[in-house]
Every structure is written in C-alpha cells, then in structure tokens.
N, CA, C, O and the ligand as a Tripos MOL2 file, in Angstrom:
@<TRIPOS>MOLECULE
protein
  241   239    61     0     0
PROTEIN
NO_CHARGES

@<TRIPOS>ATOM
      1 N         102.2580  102.0130   69.7790 N.3       1 MET1
      2 CA        101.8580  103.0650   70.4060 C.3       1 MET1
      3 C         103.0200  104.0480   70.5070 C.2       1 MET1
      4 O         103.9580  103.7560   71.2500 O.2       1 MET1
      5 N         103.0330  105.1360   69.8510 N.am      2 LYS2
      6 CA        104.0750  106.1680   69.7610 C.3       2 LYS2
      7 C         104.2170  107.0820   71.0700 C.2       2 LYS2
      8 O         103.2420  107.7190   71.4680 O.2       2 LYS2
      9 N         105.2610  107.1270   71.6300 N.am      3 GLU3
     10 CA        105.5030  107.7900   72.8050 C.3       3 GLU3
     11 C         105.8830  109.2450   72.3840 C.2       3 GLU3
     12 O         106.5590  109.3880   71.3650 O.2       3 GLU3
     13 N         105.5040  110.2930   73.0800 N.am      4 LYS4
     14 CA        105.6120  111.8060   72.9440 C.3       4 LYS4
     15 C         106.3900  112.3100   74.0280 C.2       4 LYS4
     16 O         106.3250  111.7710   75.1330 O.2       4 LYS4
     17 N         107.1090  113.2810   73.8120 N.am      5 ALA5
     18 CA        107.7190  114.1200   74.9860 C.3       5 ALA5
     19 C         107.2600  115.4600   75.1190 C.2       5 ALA5
     20 O         107.0580  116.1050   74.0900 O.2       5 ALA5
     21 N         107.0820  115.9300   76.1400 N.am      6 CYS6
     22 CA        106.4620  117.1300   76.6210 C.3       6 CYS6
     23 C         107.7560  118.3570   76.1680 C.2       6 CYS6
     24 O         108.9270  118.2310   76.5250 O.2       6 CYS6
     25 N         107.3290  119.3090   75.4760 N.am      7 LYS7
     26 CA        108.2260  120.4270   75.1570 C.3       7 LYS7
     27 C         108.7760  121.2340   76.2820 C.2       7 LYS7
     28 O         109.8430  121.8340   76.1480 O.2       7 LYS7
     29 N         108.0230  121.2740   77.4870 N.am      8 GLU8
     30 CA        108.4610  122.0880   78.5800 C.3       8 GLU8
     31 C         109.1480  121.3890   79.5590 C.2       8 GLU8
     32 O         110.2440  121.8330   79.9010 O.2       8 GLU8
     33 N         108.6230  120.1550   80.1940 N.am      9 CYS9
     34 CA        109.4010  119.5350   81.1260 C.3       9 CYS9
     35 C         109.9360  118.1550   80.8140 C.2       9 CYS9
     36 O         110.3140  117.4270   81.7310 O.2       9 CYS9
     37 N         109.9820  117.7520   79.4780 N.am     10 HIS10
     38 CA        110.5030  116.7930   78.8430 C.3      10 HIS10
     39 C         109.8470  115.2910   79.3550 C.2      10 HIS10
     40 O         110.3960  114.2720   78.9360 O.2      10 HIS10
     41 N         108.8390  115.1890   80.1330 N.am     11 ALA11
     42 CA        108.0610  113.9980   80.5410 C.3      11 ALA11
     43 C         107.8850  113.3060   79.1240 C.2      11 ALA11
     44 O         107.6610  113.9680   78.1110 O.2      11 ALA11
     45 N         108.0010  111.9420   79.1290 N.am     12 ILE12
     46 CA        107.4760  111.0570   78.1100 C.3      12 ILE12
     47 C         106.1190  110.6900   78.4300 C.2      12 ILE12
     48 O         105.8830  110.0840   79.4750 O.2      12 ILE12
     49 N         105.1350  111.0290   77.5560 N.am     13 VAL13
     50 CA        103.7250  110.7160   77.6530 C.3      13 VAL13
     51 C         103.0650  110.2050   76.3400 C.2      13 VAL13
     52 O         103.7780  110.2320   75.3370 O.2      13 VAL13
     53 N         101.8750  109.7720   76.2290 N.am     14 GLU14
     54 CA        101.3500  109.0710   75.1520 C.3      14 GLU14
     55 C         100.2710  109.9760   74.5870 C.2      14 GLU14
     56 O          99.7390  109.5540   73.5600 O.2      14 GLU14
     57 N          99.8540  111.1200   75.0540 N.am     15 GLY15
     58 CA         98.8180  111.8770   74.4900 C.3      15 GLY15
     59 C          99.4430  113.3270   73.7330 C.2      15 GLY15
     60 O         100.6690  113.4300   73.6840 O.2      15 GLY15
     61 N          98.8350  114.1140   73.3190 N.am     16 GLU16
     62 CA         99.0080  115.3140   72.5170 C.3      16 GLU16
     63 C          99.4850  116.2950   73.7480 C.2      16 GLU16
     64 O         100.3670  117.1280   73.5410 O.2      16 GLU16
     65 N          98.9130  116.1700   74.9370 N.am     17 VAL17
     66 CA         99.1950  117.2690   75.9110 C.3      17 VAL17
     67 C          99.8530  116.4680   77.1490 C.2      17 VAL17
     68 O          99.4520  115.3570   77.4950 O.2      17 VAL17
     69 N         100.8690  117.1320   77.7520 N.am     18 CYS18
     70 CA        101.4900  116.6360   78.9590 C.3      18 CYS18
     71 C         100.8110  116.3630   80.0910 C.2      18 CYS18
     72 O         100.1000  117.3050   80.4410 O.2      18 CYS18
     73 N         100.7660  115.2590   80.9030 N.am     19 VAL19
     74 CA        100.0370  114.9670   81.9940 C.3      19 VAL19
     75 C         100.4660  115.7830   83.2490 C.2      19 VAL19
     76 O          99.6710  116.0210   84.1580 O.2      19 VAL19
     77 N         101.9150  116.2490   83.2590 N.am     20 VAL20
     78 CA        102.4740  116.7710   84.3070 C.3      20 VAL20
     79 C         102.1960  118.2550   84.2700 C.2      20 VAL20
     80 O         101.8200  118.8580   85.2750 O.2      20 VAL20
     81 N         102.3930  118.8620   83.0500 N.am     21 CYS21
     82 CA        102.3670  120.3220   83.1670 C.3      21 CYS21
     83 C         101.3420  121.1280   81.9180 C.2      21 CYS21
     84 O         101.3450  122.3290   81.6480 O.2      21 CYS21
     85 N         100.5500  120.1050   81.3260 N.am     22 ASN22
     86 CA         99.6520  120.5500   80.3490 C.3      22 ASN22
     87 C         100.3400  121.4410   79.1440 C.2      22 ASN22
     88 O          99.6770  122.2800   78.5340 O.2      22 ASN22
     89 N         101.5650  121.2170   78.8870 N.am     23 ALA23
     90 CA        102.3190  121.7650   77.7800 C.3      23 ALA23
     91 C         102.0370  120.9460   76.7440 C.2      23 ALA23
     92 O         101.7390  119.7950   77.0630 O.2      23 ALA23
     93 N         102.0480  121.2700   75.3500 N.am     24 PRO24
     94 CA        102.0390  120.4300   74.2260 C.3      24 PRO24
     95 C         103.0860  119.4700   74.0140 C.2      24 PRO24
     96 O         104.2520  119.7170   74.3190 O.2      24 PRO24
     97 N         102.7270  118.4100   73.5150 N.am     25 THR25
     98 CA        104.0080  117.2570   73.3780 C.3      25 THR25
     99 C         104.4920  117.2580   71.7670 C.2      25 THR25
    100 O         103.7810  117.6900   70.8600 O.2      25 THR25
    101 N         105.7100  116.7460   71.6000 N.am     26 SER26
    102 CA        106.2070  116.7160   70.3780 C.3      26 SER26
    103 C         106.7470  115.1060   70.2600 C.2      26 SER26
    104 O         107.3750  114.5510   71.1620 O.2      26 SER26
    105 N         106.4350  114.5620   69.1610 N.am     27 SER27
    106 CA        107.0030  113.0590   68.6740 C.3      27 SER27
    107 C         108.5620  113.1690   68.2260 C.2      27 SER27
    108 O         109.1840  112.1460   67.9420 O.2      27 SER27
    109 N         109.1410  114.4020   68.1770 N.am     28 ASP28
    110 CA        110.5720  114.5110   67.6810 C.3      28 ASP28
    111 C         111.3310  114.7210   68.9280 C.2      28 ASP28
    112 O         111.4060  115.8580   69.3940 O.2      28 ASP28
    113 N         111.9130  113.6970   69.5190 N.am     29 TRP29
    114 CA        112.6910  113.9010   70.6780 C.3      29 TRP29
    115 C         113.7710  112.5400   70.7330 C.2      29 TRP29
    116 O         113.5750  111.5680   70.0040 O.2      29 TRP29
    117 N         114.8300  112.6020   71.6110 N.am     30 SER30
    118 CA        115.8800  111.7960   71.4930 C.3      30 SER30
    119 C         116.2240  111.6610   72.9300 C.2      30 SER30
    120 O         115.9370  112.5250   73.7590 O.2      30 SER30
    121 N         116.9130  110.4370   73.2350 N.am     31 GLY31
    122 CA        117.4350  110.1910   74.4920 C.3      31 GLY31
    123 C         116.4250  109.8380   75.6450 C.2      31 GLY31
    124 O         115.7040  110.7000   76.1480 O.2      31 GLY31
    125 N         116.4160  108.4500   76.0520 N.am     32 TYR32
    126 CA        115.6460  108.1060   77.1980 C.3      32 TYR32
    127 C         116.1280  108.1550   78.5370 C.2      32 TYR32
    128 O         117.1980  107.6150   78.8160 O.2      32 TYR32
    129 N         115.4830  108.7170   79.3490 N.am     33 LEU33
    130 CA        115.8720  109.0860   80.7880 C.3      33 LEU33
    131 C         114.9770  108.6930   81.7790 C.2      33 LEU33
    132 O         113.8740  109.2390   81.7960 O.2      33 LEU33
    133 N         115.2870  107.7350   82.7150 N.am     34 ILE34
    134 CA        114.5010  107.4290   83.7240 C.3      34 ILE34
    135 C         114.9140  107.8730   85.0070 C.2      34 ILE34
    136 O         116.0260  107.6020   85.4610 O.2      34 ILE34
    137 N         114.0010  108.5930   85.6540 N.am     35 ILE35
    138 CA        114.3140  109.4360   86.8940 C.3      35 ILE35
    139 C         113.5850  108.8150   88.0660 C.2      35 ILE35
    140 O         112.3760  109.0040   88.2050 O.2      35 ILE35
    141 N         114.3420  108.0200   88.9790 N.am     36 ILE36
    142 CA        113.5590  107.4040   90.1340 C.3      36 ILE36
    143 C         113.5770  108.2580   91.2670 C.2      36 ILE36
    144 O         112.6130  108.1730   92.0280 O.2      36 ILE36
    145 N         114.6120  109.1810   91.5690 N.am     37 ASP37
    146 CA        114.9280  109.8050   92.8610 C.3      37 ASP37
    147 C         115.2930  111.2780   92.4940 C.2      37 ASP37
    148 O         116.4780  111.5850   92.6280 O.2      37 ASP37
    149 N         114.4750  112.1670   92.0760 N.am     38 PRO38
    150 CA        114.8960  113.3100   91.4310 C.3      38 PRO38
    151 C         115.8850  114.3750   92.4260 C.2      38 PRO38
    152 O         116.6400  115.2120   91.9310 O.2      38 PRO38
    153 N         115.7470  114.2010   93.6370 N.am     39 SER39
    154 CA        116.5980  114.8620   94.7300 C.3      39 SER39
    155 C         117.9490  114.4480   94.7190 C.2      39 SER39
    156 O         118.8520  115.2420   94.9840 O.2      39 SER39
    157 N         118.1490  113.3020   94.4410 N.am     40 ASN40
    158 CA        119.4730  112.6880   94.2260 C.3      40 ASN40
    159 C         120.0130  112.4420   93.1640 C.2      40 ASN40
    160 O         120.9670  111.6650   93.1520 O.2      40 ASN40
    161 N         119.5220  113.0720   91.9180 N.am     41 SER41
    162 CA        119.9370  112.9650   90.6690 C.3      41 SER41
    163 C         120.5620  114.2700   90.1110 C.2      41 SER41
    164 O         119.9280  115.3010   90.3360 O.2      41 SER41
    165 N         121.5110  114.3470   89.5400 N.am     42 LYS42
    166 CA        122.3160  115.5410   89.1460 C.3      42 LYS42
    167 C         121.4690  115.9690   88.0120 C.2      42 LYS42
    168 O         120.9550  117.0850   87.9420 O.2      42 LYS42
    169 N         121.3220  114.8550   86.9570 N.am     43 ILE43
    170 CA        120.6990  115.1250   85.9170 C.3      43 ILE43
    171 C         119.3270  115.7550   85.9760 C.2      43 ILE43
    172 O         118.9500  116.6600   85.2310 O.2      43 ILE43
    173 N         118.5740  115.1570   86.9930 N.am     44 ALA44
    174 CA        117.2430  115.6970   87.1930 C.3      44 ALA44
    175 C         117.3550  117.1320   87.8660 C.2      44 ALA44
    176 O         116.4190  117.9120   87.6980 O.2      44 ALA44
    177 N         118.2970  117.4610   88.5120 N.am     45 GLN45
    178 CA        118.3940  118.7800   89.1790 C.3      45 GLN45
    179 C         118.8090  119.8880   87.9160 C.2      45 GLN45
    180 O         118.4530  121.0650   87.9830 O.2      45 GLN45
    181 N         119.5670  119.3780   86.8230 N.am     46 LYS46
    182 CA        120.1130  120.0800   86.0740 C.3      46 LYS46
    183 C         118.6440  120.3890   85.1490 C.2      46 LYS46
    184 O         118.3670  121.5660   84.9180 O.2      46 LYS46
    185 N         117.9530  119.5550   84.7640 N.am     47 MET47
    186 CA        116.9230  119.6480   83.7820 C.3      47 MET47
    187 C         115.6360  120.0540   84.6240 C.2      47 MET47
    188 O         114.5290  120.0940   84.0880 O.2      47 MET47
    189 N         115.8210  120.3390   85.9010 N.am     48 GLY48
    190 CA        114.6350  121.1180   86.7610 C.3      48 GLY48
    191 C         113.3960  120.0320   86.9010 C.2      48 GLY48
    192 O         112.2560  120.4770   87.0300 O.2      48 GLY48
    193 N         113.6350  118.5520   86.8730 N.am     49 ILE49
    194 CA        112.7490  117.5510   87.0850 C.3      49 ILE49
    195 C         112.7040  117.3270   88.6030 C.2      49 ILE49
    196 O         113.6710  117.1630   89.3470 O.2      49 ILE49
    197 N         111.2240  117.3540   88.9690 N.am     50 LYS50
    198 CA        110.9000  117.2660   90.4560 C.3      50 LYS50
    199 C         109.9380  116.0290   90.4570 C.2      50 LYS50
    200 O         109.5590  115.6470   91.5640 O.2      50 LYS50
    201 N         109.5250  115.3990   89.4140 N.am     51 VAL51
    202 CA        108.6880  114.2460   89.8650 C.3      51 VAL51
    203 C         109.2390  112.9950   89.0330 C.2      51 VAL51
    204 O         109.4460  113.1130   87.8250 O.2      51 VAL51
    205 N         109.4710  111.7940   89.7100 N.am     52 PRO52
    206 CA        109.8750  110.7350   89.1270 C.3      52 PRO52
    207 C         109.2490  110.1580   88.0420 C.2      52 PRO52
    208 O         108.0190  110.1260   88.0730 O.2      52 PRO52
    209 N         109.9380  109.6040   86.9020 N.am     53 GLY53
    210 CA        109.2340  109.1630   85.7220 C.3      53 GLY53
    211 C         110.0900  109.1790   84.7420 C.2      53 GLY53
    212 O         111.2810  109.3720   84.9850 O.2      53 GLY53
    213 N         109.6160  108.9680   83.4000 N.am     54 LYS54
    214 CA        110.2320  108.8850   82.1090 C.3      54 LYS54
    215 C         110.5630  110.2210   81.5220 C.2      54 LYS54
    216 O         109.6910  111.0880   81.4620 O.2      54 LYS54
    217 N         111.6740  110.4140   81.1220 N.am     55 TYR55
    218 CA        111.9510  111.7450   80.4030 C.3      55 TYR55
    219 C         112.7360  111.5780   79.1900 C.2      55 TYR55
    220 O         113.3040  110.5020   78.9980 O.2      55 TYR55
    221 N         112.8460  112.7070   78.1940 N.am     56 ALA56
    222 CA        113.4610  112.6270   77.1110 C.3      56 ALA56
    223 C         114.5820  113.6580   77.3670 C.2      56 ALA56
    224 O         114.3530  114.6650   78.0370 O.2      56 ALA56
    225 N         115.7870  113.4070   76.8360 N.am     57 LEU57
    226 CA        116.9420  114.1510   77.0970 C.3      57 LEU57
    227 C         116.8620  115.6440   76.0130 C.2      57 LEU57
    228 O         117.1990  116.7800   76.3470 O.2      57 LEU57
    229 N         116.4130  115.2880   74.9060 N.am     58 LYS58
    230 CA        116.1700  116.4230   74.0840 C.3      58 LYS58
    231 C         114.8830  116.3680   73.1470 C.2      58 LYS58
    232 O         114.6200  115.4320   72.3930 O.2      58 LYS58
    233 N         114.2100  117.3940   73.2970 N.am     59 VAL59
    234 CA        112.9430  117.5930   72.4960 C.3      59 VAL59
    235 C         113.0730  118.7490   71.6200 C.2      59 VAL59
    236 O         113.5530  119.8070   72.0280 O.2      59 VAL59
    237 N         112.6580  118.5790   70.4240 N.am     60 ARG60
    238 CA        112.5900  119.4460   69.4330 C.3      60 ARG60
    239 C         111.1750  120.2120   68.9860 C.2      60 ARG60
    240 O         111.1740  121.0130   68.0520 O.2      60 ARG60
    241 ZN        105.4470  118.6540   80.7640 Zn       61 ZN61
@<TRIPOS>BOND
     1     1     2 1
     2     2     3 1
     3     3     4 2
     4     3     5 am
     5     5     6 1
     6     6     7 1
     7     7     8 2
     8     7     9 am
     9     9    10 1
    10    10    11 1
    11    11    12 2
    12    11    13 am
    13    13    14 1
    14    14    15 1
    15    15    16 2
    16    15    17 am
    17    17    18 1
    18    18    19 1
    19    19    20 2
    20    19    21 am
    21    21    22 1
    22    22    23 1
    23    23    24 2
    24    23    25 am
    25    25    26 1
    26    26    27 1
    27    27    28 2
    28    27    29 am
    29    29    30 1
    30    30    31 1
    31    31    32 2
    32    31    33 am
    33    33    34 1
    34    34    35 1
    35    35    36 2
    36    35    37 am
    37    37    38 1
    38    38    39 1
    39    39    40 2
    40    39    41 am
    41    41    42 1
    42    42    43 1
    43    43    44 2
    44    43    45 am
    45    45    46 1
    46    46    47 1
    47    47    48 2
    48    47    49 am
    49    49    50 1
    50    50    51 1
    51    51    52 2
    52    51    53 am
    53    53    54 1
    54    54    55 1
    55    55    56 2
    56    55    57 am
    57    57    58 1
    58    58    59 1
    59    59    60 2
    60    59    61 am
    61    61    62 1
    62    62    63 1
    63    63    64 2
    64    63    65 am
    65    65    66 1
    66    66    67 1
    67    67    68 2
    68    67    69 am
    69    69    70 1
    70    70    71 1
    71    71    72 2
    72    71    73 am
    73    73    74 1
    74    74    75 1
    75    75    76 2
    76    75    77 am
    77    77    78 1
    78    78    79 1
    79    79    80 2
    80    79    81 am
    81    81    82 1
    82    82    83 1
    83    83    84 2
    84    83    85 am
    85    85    86 1
    86    86    87 1
    87    87    88 2
    88    87    89 am
    89    89    90 1
    90    90    91 1
    91    91    92 2
    92    91    93 am
    93    93    94 1
    94    94    95 1
    95    95    96 2
    96    95    97 am
    97    97    98 1
    98    98    99 1
    99    99   100 2
   100    99   101 am
   101   101   102 1
   102   102   103 1
   103   103   104 2
   104   103   105 am
   105   105   106 1
   106   106   107 1
   107   107   108 2
   108   107   109 am
   109   109   110 1
   110   110   111 1
   111   111   112 2
   112   111   113 am
   113   113   114 1
   114   114   115 1
   115   115   116 2
   116   115   117 am
   117   117   118 1
   118   118   119 1
   119   119   120 2
   120   119   121 am
   121   121   122 1
   122   122   123 1
   123   123   124 2
   124   123   125 am
   125   125   126 1
   126   126   127 1
   127   127   128 2
   128   127   129 am
   129   129   130 1
   130   130   131 1
   131   131   132 2
   132   131   133 am
   133   133   134 1
   134   134   135 1
   135   135   136 2
   136   135   137 am
   137   137   138 1
   138   138   139 1
   139   139   140 2
   140   139   141 am
   141   141   142 1
   142   142   143 1
   143   143   144 2
   144   143   145 am
   145   145   146 1
   146   146   147 1
   147   147   148 2
   148   147   149 am
   149   149   150 1
   150   150   151 1
   151   151   152 2
   152   151   153 am
   153   153   154 1
   154   154   155 1
   155   155   156 2
   156   155   157 am
   157   157   158 1
   158   158   159 1
   159   159   160 2
   160   159   161 am
   161   161   162 1
   162   162   163 1
   163   163   164 2
   164   163   165 am
   165   165   166 1
   166   166   167 1
   167   167   168 2
   168   167   169 am
   169   169   170 1
   170   170   171 1
   171   171   172 2
   172   171   173 am
   173   173   174 1
   174   174   175 1
   175   175   176 2
   176   175   177 am
   177   177   178 1
   178   178   179 1
   179   179   180 2
   180   179   181 am
   181   181   182 1
   182   182   183 1
   183   183   184 2
   184   183   185 am
   185   185   186 1
   186   186   187 1
   187   187   188 2
   188   187   189 am
   189   189   190 1
   190   190   191 1
   191   191   192 2
   192   191   193 am
   193   193   194 1
   194   194   195 1
   195   195   196 2
   196   195   197 am
   197   197   198 1
   198   198   199 1
   199   199   200 2
   200   199   201 am
   201   201   202 1
   202   202   203 1
   203   203   204 2
   204   203   205 am
   205   205   206 1
   206   206   207 1
   207   207   208 2
   208   207   209 am
   209   209   210 1
   210   210   211 1
   211   211   212 2
   212   211   213 am
   213   213   214 1
   214   214   215 1
   215   215   216 2
   216   215   217 am
   217   217   218 1
   218   218   219 1
   219   219   220 2
   220   219   221 am
   221   221   222 1
   222   222   223 1
   223   223   224 2
   224   223   225 am
   225   225   226 1
   226   226   227 1
   227   227   228 2
   228   227   229 am
   229   229   230 1
   230   230   231 1
   231   231   232 2
   232   231   233 am
   233   233   234 1
   234   234   235 1
   235   235   236 2
   236   235   237 am
   237   237   238 1
   238   238   239 1
   239   239   240 2
@<TRIPOS>SUBSTRUCTURE
     1 MET1         2 RESIDUE 1 A MET
     2 LYS2         6 RESIDUE 1 A LYS
     3 GLU3        10 RESIDUE 1 A GLU
     4 LYS4        14 RESIDUE 1 A LYS
     5 ALA5        18 RESIDUE 1 A ALA
     6 CYS6        22 RESIDUE 1 A CYS
     7 LYS7        26 RESIDUE 1 A LYS
     8 GLU8        30 RESIDUE 1 A GLU
     9 CYS9        34 RESIDUE 1 A CYS
    10 HIS10       38 RESIDUE 1 A HIS
    11 ALA11       42 RESIDUE 1 A ALA
    12 ILE12       46 RESIDUE 1 A ILE
    13 VAL13       50 RESIDUE 1 A VAL
    14 GLU14       54 RESIDUE 1 A GLU
    15 GLY15       58 RESIDUE 1 A GLY
    16 GLU16       62 RESIDUE 1 A GLU
    17 VAL17       66 RESIDUE 1 A VAL
    18 CYS18       70 RESIDUE 1 A CYS
    19 VAL19       74 RESIDUE 1 A VAL
    20 VAL20       78 RESIDUE 1 A VAL
    21 CYS21       82 RESIDUE 1 A CYS
    22 ASN22       86 RESIDUE 1 A ASN
    23 ALA23       90 RESIDUE 1 A ALA
    24 PRO24       94 RESIDUE 1 A PRO
    25 THR25       98 RESIDUE 1 A THR
    26 SER26      102 RESIDUE 1 A SER
    27 SER27      106 RESIDUE 1 A SER
    28 ASP28      110 RESIDUE 1 A ASP
    29 TRP29      114 RESIDUE 1 A TRP
    30 SER30      118 RESIDUE 1 A SER
    31 GLY31      122 RESIDUE 1 A GLY
    32 TYR32      126 RESIDUE 1 A TYR
    33 LEU33      130 RESIDUE 1 A LEU
    34 ILE34      134 RESIDUE 1 A ILE
    35 ILE35      138 RESIDUE 1 A ILE
    36 ILE36      142 RESIDUE 1 A ILE
    37 ASP37      146 RESIDUE 1 A ASP
    38 PRO38      150 RESIDUE 1 A PRO
    39 SER39      154 RESIDUE 1 A SER
    40 ASN40      158 RESIDUE 1 A ASN
    41 SER41      162 RESIDUE 1 A SER
    42 LYS42      166 RESIDUE 1 A LYS
    43 ILE43      170 RESIDUE 1 A ILE
    44 ALA44      174 RESIDUE 1 A ALA
    45 GLN45      178 RESIDUE 1 A GLN
    46 LYS46      182 RESIDUE 1 A LYS
    47 MET47      186 RESIDUE 1 A MET
    48 GLY48      190 RESIDUE 1 A GLY
    49 ILE49      194 RESIDUE 1 A ILE
    50 LYS50      198 RESIDUE 1 A LYS
    51 VAL51      202 RESIDUE 1 A VAL
    52 PRO52      206 RESIDUE 1 A PRO
    53 GLY53      210 RESIDUE 1 A GLY
    54 LYS54      214 RESIDUE 1 A LYS
    55 TYR55      218 RESIDUE 1 A TYR
    56 ALA56      222 RESIDUE 1 A ALA
    57 LEU57      226 RESIDUE 1 A LEU
    58 LYS58      230 RESIDUE 1 A LYS
    59 VAL59      234 RESIDUE 1 A VAL
    60 ARG60      238 RESIDUE 1 A ARG
    61 ZN61       241 GROUP 0 **** ****
C-alpha cells in the first residue's frame, strides 16, 4: 500500500484526498514526521500542524 501526503497540510494518508483538510494528495513526498503533541512541538508549530498524526516534511 502506497502512502500519500497532503499538498496542503502534509498529513500522510492512503487515499487520493486528505482526510484532514480534503485537499488533493501527492505520492511525491519525503521525510517522515510523527507528531504526538502539536502544542509542544516546534516543528509542528512551524508547519502549522494542529492534529497529532503522521506527516511528510516535503510534498511536491
Ligand atoms: Zn490535508
């Protein structure tokens, strides 16, 4: 199963559309990021992540 990443919020999902924000997903991504506590994560704050989960660092 190929994982895809959302072009808007960078969440890693399995379908063509992001389950978080309904934006289209891309299979061209890199960097695996797991956010457990967004309010205590500098990376999450920098990327604007508010929901815990799996994210991609870069999405093309
Ligand atoms: Zn999204």
